N, C-alpha and C positions, 0 to 999 in steps of 0.2 A: 264458605265466604258469606252466603246469605244468612246462615245461622249466627255468624259473628256480628253482622250488622244488626240483626234482630236483638242480640244480647246488649249491644251498645245502646240501641234505642230504648230498651227497657231500663237500662241503668240511667240514661238521661232523663226519662220520664220520672223515675223514682226520685232523682235529684230535685226535679221541679216540684214534685209533690211534697218532698221534705221541706223545701224552701217555703212553699206556701203554708205548710203546717206551722212553720216557725214564725210566720208573720205576727207581729204584735199589734193588737188593737190599741189605738189612741182615740179617745173622744175629744173632739175639737169644738170648743164653744166660741162662736164668733158672730159678728153682727153686720156682715156685708151681703149685699144682694143685687147691686147694679151690675149691668153686663161687664163693665171693666173690672169691677171688684171680683166677680166670679171668674173671669179670665185669669186674674192674678192668683186667686186661690188655686186654680187648676195647675198653675206653675208649681206651687208648693206641694200639692197633692202628688203630682208626678214625681217630684224629687224625693218626697217621703216614701213613695212606693218603691223607688230604687233602693232604699235603705231597709226594705222589709217591713214597712209600717203600713198598717191598714187604717186609713183615716175614716173615722165615724163622725159625721157632722151633726152639730146642733147649731142651727142658724136662727137667731132672733134679730131681724133688722133693727138698727138703732132708732129709726124714725117711726116705729109702729105704735109707740105708746105703751108697749108691754112693760110690766113691772117685774118680769122674771129676771133675777140677777144671778151672778155667780154664787153668792152666798146662799141664795134660795136653793140652788142646785146642791150645794155642799151640805147644808143642813137637812135637805130632803133626802139625802142618802144616794144621790146620783151625781157625784162631782165629776166634772170633765178633767182630763189630764192636761190639756192645753187650753188656755182661755184668753180672750181679748179683755184686757183690763189695764187702765192707766193709773187709777187712783191709788196712791200709796197706802191709804187707810185700809183698803181691802187686803193688801199683802200683809199688813200688820195683824189684821184679824185672822188671817190664815195661820200666821205664826202662833198665835194664841191657841189655835185648834191643833197645833202640831202638824200642820199641812203646808208649811212654808217650804220653799225650795230655792236656794241660792244657786247661781250659775257663774259666779265669779271664776272659780277654778277652771271650769270648762272653757270659757271664753279666753282665759289667760293661756291655757295649755294649747289651744288651737291658733293662738296668735291673732285673734280677732280684735281684742281690746285696743291694740296699738293702731288699728286702722279705723276705729270709730271716731268721728268728729266730736269735739267737746260737748256740743249740745246733746248728742246721742248718749254719751256716757252719763251726762247729768240726769237725763230723763229715766234711764234704766236702772239707776242706782238708788237704793233706799237704805238709809242707815248704814252707809258705807259698803254695802254689798250689792252686786248686780243681781237683780231679781226679775228682769224682763228680757225677752227676746226682741230686739228691734227689727222691724220689717222694712219701713220706708220713712223718708223724711219729706214733709210737706209743709208749706206755709199756709196758714189759715186764711189770710186775706190777700188774695192775688186777683189781678185783672186779667181775664182771658177774653180775647176779642177776635171777631171775624175780620180778617184782613180785607176781604171783599167788601163787606159792609162799610168798613172804615174808609176805604178808597171811594166808594160811591157817595158817602156822606161828606167827604173832604175833611176828615179829622185824623189825628195821629195820637192814639192813646199813650204811646211811649214818650210823647213830648210834654205831657201834662206834668206839672211840678207841684200841683196842689189839688185838693178837692174842689176848690173854687174854679180852677181852670177846667177840670173835668166837667163839672156841671154846666159851665158856660158854653160848652160845645153841644149840649143836649138839644138845643133848638135846631142846630144844623142837622142832627141825626133825625129828629122828628120830621123836618122839612123834606128830607130825602125819603121818607116813608118807612122808617124803621123805629123799633122800640130802642131807646137809648140804653136802658139798664134792665137786664133780666134778673128777677129776684124770685126765690121760692119762699113764700111767707109761711113757714112752719116755725114752731117755737125754737127748735134747736138751731135752725138756720139764722133766725134773727139773733139768737144768743151768740152765735159765732161772729156775725157781723158786728155785734156790739163790742165783743172783746177785741176784735180787729181794729175797731175805731178807737178804743181806749189806748191801744198800743200806738196807733197812727198819730193820734193827737197828743197823747200824754207822755210817750216815751217809756223806756224800760223801767225806770224807777217808779213812775206813777202807776204803771201797770201792776207792778209787784205790790204797791200799796193797796190796790183793789183786789187783785187775784192771787196774792202770795199766801204763804202758809199762815201769816198773821195780818189780816187786813186791818188798815188803820181807819178809825172813825173820822179823823180830820180830813182824809182824802175825799170823803163824801161832800165836803164843803168847798172843794177846789173848783175854780172856774172851768177847768177842763172837763169835768163831768157834765156840766151844763152844755158845753160844746158838743160832747158825745151825743146827748139826747137831741140837741138842735139838729145835728147832722142826721141822726137816725130818722127824724121826722122828714127831712128833705129826701132821704132815700125812700121812705114810705110813700111820699107824694109822687115820686118818680116811677114807682112800680106800676106795671101794666095790670089791667083788671084780672088777667088770668093767673096772677101770682099767688092768689089765696090758696094755701095748703098744697102748693105744687111741689113735688119732689125735686130735690136738687139736680138729679140727672136729667129729669124732664126739662128743667129750667136751662141746663146746659144745652139741651137739644134745640131750644129756641134760637140760640146763638149759632150752633152748628148748621142749622137749616136756613140761616140768613134772615130770620125774623127780627133779631135783636143784635145790637152792636156788641154787647159785652155782658159778662157776669162777674161779680166780685164774690168769690167764695174760696174754697181750699184748692190746693194744687191737684187734688184728685180729679178735678174737672178734666185734666189732660187725658186721663184714661178713657173718658167718653169720646174725646176728639180722636184719639188713636183708634178706638174701636170702630169709629165711623170712617176709618181710612184716611184721616186728615193728618197733615204733617206740620209739626211745629216750625215756625219761621216762614212757612210758605202759605199755609191755609189759615193759620191762627197765630196770634202773638200772645205774649204773656209779660206782665210787669207787676211790680209791687204796687200797692195803693199809692197814688201820687202824694208826695210830701210826707210819707211815713217816717216818723221819728224812730219807730221800732217795729219789728215784725214778730208775729206769733208763730212759733215753730211747733208743729205736731210731729211726734215720732210714733207711728203706729207700733204698738208693743203688745206682746202676749206673754203670759206667765205660765209656769209649770206647777203642777200639784206635787207637793212633797209627801213623804210618808208612804211611798208606794213599794210594792215588791221589787226585787232587784231587776227582773226582766223588764218590768214596766218602766222603772226609773231609767234604765239604759236606753229604752226606746225614746223616752222623753228627751234625754240628752242628745241622742242621735238626731232627733227632730230639730232641736235648737241649733246644733252645729250645721245642719243642712240649710236652715233658713238663712243663716248669716254667711254661707259660702258665697264668695264674691260673684261667681257666675250666676248662681241661682238667684241671689239677691238682685242682681242687675236685671235679670229677666223678669222677676216679680215686679220690680219698680217700673219697668217699661210698660207692663200691662196695667198696673194700678194707677199710673199717672203720678208716680213719686220719684224721688231721687234716692239712689242706693244709700244704705247706711254705712257702707265701707268706702273709704277714700281710695282703695286699690281696686274698686270694681272696674271691669273692662270699659274703657272710655268710648268704645264704639257703640255702647248701649245708651250713651247719654245724648239727649237732644239739647237744643238751645235753651229750653226752659229749665232743664236740670242744671245746665252750666250756669244759668242765672241764679238759681238757688244756691249753688256752691259759692258763687261770688258773694252773695248776701251773707252766707255763713262764715266768711272770712273775718267778719267784724262781730265778735261775741258781745260787744257792748250794745248792739242794736237788736239782740235776740232775747226773746222771752219764751218761756214754755207755755204750751197749751194749759189753760187752767185745770183741766182734768188731772194733770200730773202734779198739781200743787195744792189746790185750794179745798176747803171743806165743801163736800158735795151739796150740802143743804144750802150753803151760802151761794154757791154758783147757781143752783136751781132757782133760788129766789131772784137773782138778777135776771135770769132767763125769763121768769114769769113777769117781772115788772116790764122788761123791755118788750115782750110780746104783747102785754096789755096796752102799753103805750102805742105800739105799732098798730094794734087792732082798733084803737079808739082815738080817732083824730081830734076829739075834744079834750083828751087828757093833756094837761100842760107839763112842761119840763119840771116845774116846781112840784107838781103832784107826783111825778115819777121819782124824783130825788127823795121826796118825803117818804115814799113807800120803801125805797131802798134803805133809808135810815131806820125806819121802823123794823125792817127785817134784820138789820144789823143788831139792833137792841135785843131782838128775840133770839137770834141764832148764835151770835158771837159774844154777847155780854155774859 
């Protein structure tokens, strides 16, 4: 009897060793580093491990200023198997190198496509083929606020119907001893605030005229662009002295810790609140920018490297299927501060903020894609640079900012 148990133990150990030997390495190139982002990545890592995938990480946080790109890694001979990338031009470049990988067939076969909201399908499709793995849905310009600070200051952020109404309450907030608006003044954060304001003030059609695949020169003469920079200056003047070069998640912490009333940034702020043990609807509230004519929707998306050996390709597809599994995706979204990309995700994983996002997504006419998914990257980078220079130099006029954007348009897009 003892000998029999020993034999079974050896057999079981051999099976484990065999399974470990069969694990397939996948190099994952991504740009997340905040506590909530790392927690969300760990959800995916654990799910991938269950599928026999050995996750090898390359992390270059997006706000470090590093110029290492996916194409640098590919041309340098060290391409990742899975990569964080939204710009369609990069996928087209990979096609030219024979390294493109479509996943339309996979997502159709597993029934995922039927459960993706329209905005998700739009973002992950390039030239008629699904090329990206969607991870989470987030709105770029949202108000996340401390309910405790709001109560003490006697204001209700969800009652605001315009930016004017929001700013009109700032004196009350200051009088109560709080910072009204927490801002992280880094170039990319100011860039995100700028395109959120373009959507808020200009609506979907105007946003596309600026950030679409074919930006229109006449859009640069529209009064709404002057309004965008006028409001950007008001935001800059409302920022606290500690805002300079402050990371977005450190900025969120000023609200979580009760120093500031609110932050306007992306839905990923929710991940920081949750990581701090706070509950949506109880400790913090969330709402779209008051008076928004349109909202900018980000769909975090990763791609797969094509032209790989059969075993590696299978592991990549297994990874993609795992990421969009409704339970895995719901757990990921809860950690990240996102809304699941599948409409059939377990509803017990959704908080009031995610329900709010889903309500917003019911109206496609008010949704626009994050510029990273549409626009020429040099054109977007030039807008970021002008907006940040305008923010950093209080003496720079709205006219000067618009003139700089027009000059960039002539250089980049003509």
